[in-house]
C-alpha positions as CSV (number, residue, x, y, z in Angstrom):
1,M,52.2,3.1,103.1
2,K,49.2,2.5,105.3
3,L,46.9,-0.2,104.7
4,S,44.0,-2.2,106.5
5,R,45.2,-4.6,109.2
6,N,44.1,-8.1,110.1
7,G,42.3,-10.4,108.4
8,L,38.5,-11.5,107.0
9,R,37.6,-14.5,109.0
10,A,36.1,-17.4,106.5
11,S,32.7,-16.6,107.5
12,A,32.9,-13.0,105.9
13,I,34.5,-14.5,102.7
14,G,31.1,-15.0,101.2
15,A,30.3,-11.3,101.3
16,L,33.5,-10.3,99.2
17,V,33.0,-7.1,96.7
18,V,33.0,-7.7,93.6
19,S,36.5,-5.8,92.7
20,G,38.6,-9.0,94.5
21,A,37.1,-11.4,91.4
22,L,39.3,-11.6,88.4
23,V,37.6,-12.4,84.9
24,L,39.7,-14.2,82.8
25,S,39.0,-13.8,79.3
26,A,40.8,-15.1,76.5
27,C,43.2,-12.0,76.4
28,G,44.3,-12.5,79.7
29,S,45.0,-10.5,82.6
30,D,45.1,-6.6,82.4
31,N,46.8,-6.3,86.0
32,N,50.0,-4.8,84.8
33,N,51.3,-6.2,88.5
34,E,50.3,-9.5,87.3
35,P,51.4,-10.3,83.8
36,T,50.6,-13.3,81.7
37,K,53.0,-15.2,80.4
38,D,52.5,-17.4,77.4
39,G,56.1,-17.4,75.6
40,G,54.3,-17.3,72.0
41,K,52.9,-20.9,73.1
42,T,49.5,-20.4,73.1
43,S,48.4,-21.5,69.7
44,A,50.5,-24.8,70.1
45,A,49.6,-25.6,73.6
46,A,45.8,-25.0,72.6
47,S,46.2,-27.2,69.7
48,N,46.3,-30.7,72.1
49,I,43.9,-29.5,74.2
50,K,41.0,-31.9,73.9
51,C,37.2,-29.8,74.9
52,D,35.3,-32.8,75.0
53,G,31.7,-31.5,75.1
54,A,33.1,-28.6,77.0
55,K,30.4,-24.9,76.8
56,G,29.3,-22.3,78.3
57,Q,30.8,-21.0,81.8
58,L,32.9,-22.4,84.6
59,L,32.9,-20.5,87.7
60,A,35.9,-20.8,90.0
61,A,37.5,-19.3,92.8
62,G,40.1,-19.2,95.6
63,S,43.9,-19.2,95.4
64,S,45.4,-15.6,94.5
65,A,48.5,-17.5,94.5
66,Q,48.2,-19.8,91.7
67,K,46.8,-16.6,90.0
68,N,49.4,-16.2,87.1
69,A,49.2,-20.4,86.4
70,M,45.4,-20.3,86.0
71,D,46.2,-17.4,83.7
72,L,47.9,-18.9,81.2
73,W,45.7,-21.7,81.5
74,V,42.2,-20.3,80.6
75,K,44.0,-18.0,78.1
76,N,45.3,-21.2,76.5
77,F,42.1,-23.7,76.9
78,Q,39.7,-20.8,75.8
79,A,41.5,-20.3,72.7
80,A,40.8,-24.2,71.8
81,C,37.0,-24.4,72.9
82,S,34.9,-21.5,71.5
83,G,32.2,-20.5,73.4
84,V,33.6,-21.4,76.8
85,E,34.6,-18.8,79.7
86,V,36.4,-19.8,82.8
87,N,35.5,-17.1,85.5
88,Y,38.6,-17.6,88.4
89,Q,38.0,-15.1,90.9
90,A,41.4,-15.0,93.0
91,I,40.1,-14.0,96.3
92,G,42.4,-16.5,98.5
93,S,41.9,-19.6,99.6
94,G,39.6,-19.6,102.5
95,G,37.0,-17.5,100.4
96,G,37.4,-19.8,97.2
97,I,36.7,-22.6,99.9
98,T,33.5,-20.5,101.4
99,K,32.0,-20.3,98.2
100,F,32.8,-23.8,97.0
101,N,30.8,-25.0,100.4
102,Q,27.9,-22.8,99.8
103,G,27.7,-24.0,96.1
104,Q,28.6,-20.3,94.0
105,V,31.4,-22.1,92.3
106,T,32.0,-25.4,90.5
107,F,35.4,-25.8,91.7
108,A,37.9,-23.8,94.4
109,G,41.7,-22.8,94.6
110,S,43.6,-23.5,97.6
111,D,47.0,-23.9,99.0
112,S,46.3,-25.8,101.5
113,A,44.3,-29.3,101.7
114,L,40.1,-29.2,102.8
115,K,40.4,-29.7,107.2
116,D,38.0,-32.2,107.8
117,E,35.3,-29.6,109.1
118,E,35.8,-28.6,105.5
119,V,35.0,-31.9,104.0
120,A,32.0,-32.7,105.7
121,E,30.6,-29.5,104.8
122,S,31.4,-30.4,101.2
123,Q,29.0,-32.7,101.4
124,K,25.6,-30.6,101.5
125,I,27.0,-29.8,98.0
126,C,28.4,-32.8,96.5
127,K,25.2,-35.0,96.5
128,G,26.7,-38.1,97.2
129,G,30.3,-37.6,97.4
130,K,32.6,-35.2,98.8
131,G,34.8,-32.3,97.7
132,V,38.5,-33.3,97.1
133,N,42.0,-32.1,96.6
134,L,43.8,-32.5,93.3
135,P,47.2,-31.1,93.5
136,M,47.7,-28.9,90.3
137,V,50.4,-26.4,90.7
138,G,53.8,-25.8,93.2
139,G,55.9,-23.4,93.5
140,P,58.5,-21.2,96.1
141,I,57.0,-18.5,98.7
142,A,59.4,-15.8,98.5
143,I,60.1,-13.7,100.9
144,G,60.3,-10.3,99.4
145,Y,62.2,-7.1,100.4
146,K,63.3,-3.8,99.3
147,L,66.3,-2.9,100.9
148,D,68.9,-0.1,99.2
149,G,72.4,-1.4,98.9
150,V,71.9,-5.0,99.9
151,D,71.2,-7.1,97.0
152,N,71.8,-10.7,98.6
153,L,69.4,-10.8,101.7
154,V,70.3,-14.5,103.7
155,L,68.0,-15.1,106.6
156,D,66.6,-18.2,108.6
157,A,63.6,-19.4,110.1
158,P,64.3,-18.3,113.7
159,T,65.1,-15.0,112.1
160,L,61.9,-14.5,109.5
161,A,60.1,-15.5,112.3
162,K,61.1,-13.1,115.1
163,I,60.7,-10.7,112.3
164,F,57.0,-11.3,111.2
165,D,56.0,-11.4,115.1
166,T,57.8,-8.2,115.8
167,K,60.6,-9.3,117.7
168,I,62.7,-8.0,115.3
169,T,62.5,-4.5,114.1
170,K,65.8,-3.2,112.9
171,W,67.6,-4.0,109.6
172,N,70.9,-3.8,111.7
173,D,69.9,-6.3,114.3
174,P,72.6,-8.4,115.4
175,A,70.7,-11.7,114.5
176,I,70.4,-10.5,110.5
177,A,73.9,-8.7,111.0
178,K,75.3,-12.7,111.8
179,L,74.1,-14.0,108.9
180,N,74.4,-11.2,106.5
181,P,78.2,-10.5,107.1
182,G,80.0,-7.7,105.3
183,A,76.4,-6.5,104.3
184,K,75.7,-2.5,104.9
185,L,72.7,-2.7,106.8
186,P,70.7,0.1,108.2
187,D,69.8,1.4,111.4
188,S,66.3,1.8,110.0
189,T,62.6,0.1,111.2
190,I,61.7,-2.4,109.5
191,Q,58.2,-2.9,107.9
192,A,56.7,-6.4,107.8
193,F,53.4,-6.7,105.3
194,H,51.0,-10.0,105.9
195,R,47.9,-10.3,104.4
196,S,44.5,-9.3,105.6
197,D,42.8,-12.0,103.5
198,E,42.6,-15.6,104.7
199,S,45.1,-17.4,102.8
200,G,46.7,-20.6,102.2
201,T,49.8,-18.6,101.7
202,T,49.9,-17.5,105.0
203,Q,48.7,-21.0,106.4
204,N,52.1,-22.5,104.1
205,L,54.0,-19.7,105.8
206,G,52.9,-20.8,109.1
207,K,53.5,-24.5,108.7
208,Y,57.3,-23.9,107.7
209,L,58.3,-21.5,110.8
210,S,56.4,-23.9,113.2
211,A,58.4,-26.7,111.9
212,T,61.7,-24.9,111.5
213,A,61.4,-22.4,114.4
214,K,58.9,-23.7,116.8
215,A,60.9,-21.6,119.9
216,D,60.0,-18.6,117.8
217,W,56.5,-19.0,116.1
218,K,54.2,-20.8,118.5
219,Y,51.2,-19.3,116.8
220,D,48.7,-22.0,115.2
221,P,49.9,-23.7,111.7
222,K,46.5,-24.6,110.6
223,T,45.0,-20.8,110.2
224,K,44.5,-19.2,107.0
225,S,44.2,-16.1,109.1
226,W,47.6,-14.1,110.4
227,P,48.5,-14.4,113.9
228,A,50.8,-12.5,115.2
229,P,50.4,-9.0,116.1
230,G,52.3,-5.9,114.3
231,G,52.9,-5.7,111.1
232,Q,50.8,-4.1,107.8
233,A,48.4,-5.7,106.1
234,A,47.6,-6.1,102.7
235,N,45.0,-8.0,99.9
236,G,45.9,-10.6,98.3
237,S,49.5,-11.9,97.4
238,S,49.5,-9.0,94.4
239,G,48.4,-6.3,97.3
240,V,51.6,-7.8,99.7
241,A,54.3,-7.0,96.6
242,T,52.8,-3.8,95.6
243,A,53.6,-2.8,99.2
244,V,56.8,-4.4,99.3
245,K,57.6,-2.7,95.9
246,D,56.7,0.7,96.8
247,A,58.1,0.6,100.7
248,E,61.6,1.3,101.7
249,G,62.8,-0.9,104.3
250,S,59.7,-3.4,103.7
251,I,59.6,-7.2,103.9
252,G,56.6,-9.8,102.9
253,Y,55.9,-13.1,101.4
254,F,54.5,-14.2,98.0
255,E,54.6,-16.4,95.5
256,L,57.7,-16.0,93.0
257,S,55.7,-15.3,90.1
258,Y,54.8,-11.8,92.0
259,A,58.5,-11.3,92.8
260,T,59.7,-11.9,89.1
261,A,56.8,-9.7,87.8
262,N,57.5,-6.8,90.3
263,K,61.5,-7.1,90.1
264,I,61.5,-7.2,94.0
265,S,64.4,-8.8,95.4
266,T,64.3,-12.2,97.4
267,V,66.0,-13.9,100.4
268,S,68.1,-16.6,100.2
269,I,67.1,-19.2,103.1
270,N,69.6,-20.6,105.2
271,T,68.4,-23.5,106.4
272,G,71.5,-25.9,107.4
273,A,72.6,-27.3,103.9
274,S,76.6,-25.6,102.5
275,A,75.2,-23.0,101.2
276,P,71.8,-20.6,101.1
277,V,69.1,-21.6,99.1
278,A,67.4,-19.0,96.7
279,A,63.7,-19.1,96.0
280,T,64.0,-20.7,92.7
281,T,61.6,-22.7,90.9
282,E,63.9,-25.1,90.4
283,N,65.1,-25.3,93.4
284,A,61.5,-25.6,95.3
285,S,61.2,-28.6,92.9
286,K,63.8,-30.1,94.7
287,A,61.9,-29.8,98.0
288,I,58.5,-30.6,95.9
289,A,59.6,-33.9,94.8
290,A,59.8,-35.4,98.1
291,A,56.3,-34.6,98.7
292,K,53.4,-37.9,99.7
293,V,50.3,-38.5,99.4
294,K,48.5,-38.4,102.7
295,G,44.4,-38.4,100.9
296,T,43.3,-41.8,100.5
297,G,41.0,-42.8,97.6
298,S,40.3,-39.6,95.0
299,D,41.9,-37.4,97.3
300,L,45.1,-36.2,97.2
301,A,46.5,-34.3,99.5
302,L,50.3,-34.3,100.0
303,S,52.6,-33.7,103.0
304,L,55.5,-30.9,102.2
305,D,59.0,-31.5,104.3
306,Y,59.4,-28.1,105.2
307,T,62.3,-29.4,107.3
308,T,64.6,-30.5,104.2
309,K,68.2,-29.1,104.5
310,A,69.2,-31.1,101.2
311,E,71.2,-29.4,99.3
312,G,69.4,-27.2,96.7
313,A,65.8,-28.0,98.0
314,Y,63.9,-24.3,99.0
315,P,61.7,-25.3,101.9
316,L,59.3,-22.8,101.9
317,T,56.8,-24.0,99.0
318,L,53.0,-24.1,98.4
319,V,50.9,-26.4,96.4
320,T,47.8,-25.2,95.2
321,Y,45.2,-28.0,94.9
322,E,41.9,-27.3,92.7
323,I,38.8,-28.7,95.3
324,A,36.0,-30.6,93.3
325,C,33.2,-32.9,94.4
326,D,34.4,-36.4,93.6
327,K,30.7,-37.2,92.9
328,G,28.1,-35.1,93.0
329,N,28.6,-32.0,90.5
330,K,26.3,-30.4,88.6
331,A,25.4,-32.2,84.9
332,E,25.4,-28.8,83.0
333,T,29.1,-27.7,84.2
334,L,30.6,-31.5,84.6
335,P,31.9,-31.9,81.0
336,T,33.7,-28.3,80.9
337,L,35.2,-28.8,84.5
338,K,36.6,-32.4,83.5
339,A,38.0,-30.8,80.2
340,F,39.5,-28.2,82.0
341,L,41.4,-30.4,85.1
342,N,42.2,-32.7,82.1
343,Y,44.1,-30.0,80.9
344,T,45.8,-28.2,83.3
345,A,46.8,-31.3,84.9
346,S,48.4,-32.5,81.6
347,E,52.0,-32.6,80.2
348,E,50.7,-29.5,78.2
349,G,49.5,-27.6,81.1
350,Q,51.9,-28.8,83.2
351,K,55.0,-27.1,80.7
352,V,53.5,-23.7,80.9
353,L,54.7,-23.3,84.7
354,S,58.3,-23.4,84.8
355,D,58.2,-19.9,82.5
356,A,55.6,-18.2,85.0
357,G,57.3,-19.0,88.0
358,Y,55.9,-22.1,89.0
359,A,57.3,-25.8,89.5
360,P,55.2,-28.4,87.6
361,L,53.8,-31.5,89.8
362,P,56.5,-34.3,90.4
363,A,55.4,-36.9,87.8
364,E,54.2,-39.4,90.1
365,I,51.7,-37.3,91.9
366,A,50.9,-35.7,87.9
367,A,49.8,-39.1,86.7
368,K,47.7,-40.0,89.9
369,V,46.0,-36.3,89.5
370,R,45.4,-37.6,85.2
371,E,44.0,-40.9,86.3
372,I,41.1,-39.5,88.9
373,V,39.8,-36.2,87.2
374,P,38.3,-38.6,84.4
375,T,36.1,-40.1,87.0
376,L,34.6,-37.0,88.4
377,S,30.9,-37.2,88.3
């Protein structure tokens, strides 16, 4: 399977093609690779949503990691608030930030917090204020693979780093064999897939590898573009998931919801704990629960511990932020913005996440988000 190679830069993302857009309506997504899951809870959840003057269209863009969560939130919100349309384009974190700082969307979704220079740029759009990071959803970054006859693959950070850096190219490499005694590993080439677009998922994988495999992953952990040579590229989490699903001997990274939807096997990570840790919502929640707020004021940027060896804590996680102006929002969209984010941060909004393969926010962090959203102006 041949796919486009490395990555769009942030300066180019402003011209993203319309086909990258996800227009969400009350019926949810029609992409079979990215199904929504409402578990029959839509009407019940919608009945508790406060619309508070929401009206018209709300434009947003960014992280594809939260796409399946956004499907659920939008479906419930639109069911409750007649006449409201939330249009979320799942174009990647870098693209979302670019659109936000160009004033094209009311909020952006990003799997990494704004950089200092991005905050400074946001002040041109947020008159009298700036863009702030509001954590909204967490979850594991799954390492998905397709390898006939191997059902429970275990890898560690150094081995993952070497695979994605094309230093390990065969499935029966001694490093992989050592971690999987008894497994029938084929003498076949590894097809490693990565994101072609600027991605917070890529950045979080890089941060994890930089923190846990420093000797084997020497790339800038802050970059959202894929930094390593080789491999094959696909657009968005859905593109990487589809590539792995279709190609024997493949491996790639994407959020757990994409692995679940496509029935892709996922790697358990040897963290140094007593047993390898599987990519599950529960295990990711154990790691995210230790996150600390590093932002100040209305900014709730978090610091994650990628090096955790706590029993049952899956270390390769991300938190997706909704990025909005703390001040200087447009009067015509402010009520809808606040009503929507009030819902996503609410207990009802967070409850729908687990069934979709995401980790709800830790209670303490969710409470802080609920305090800040009403103050947006």
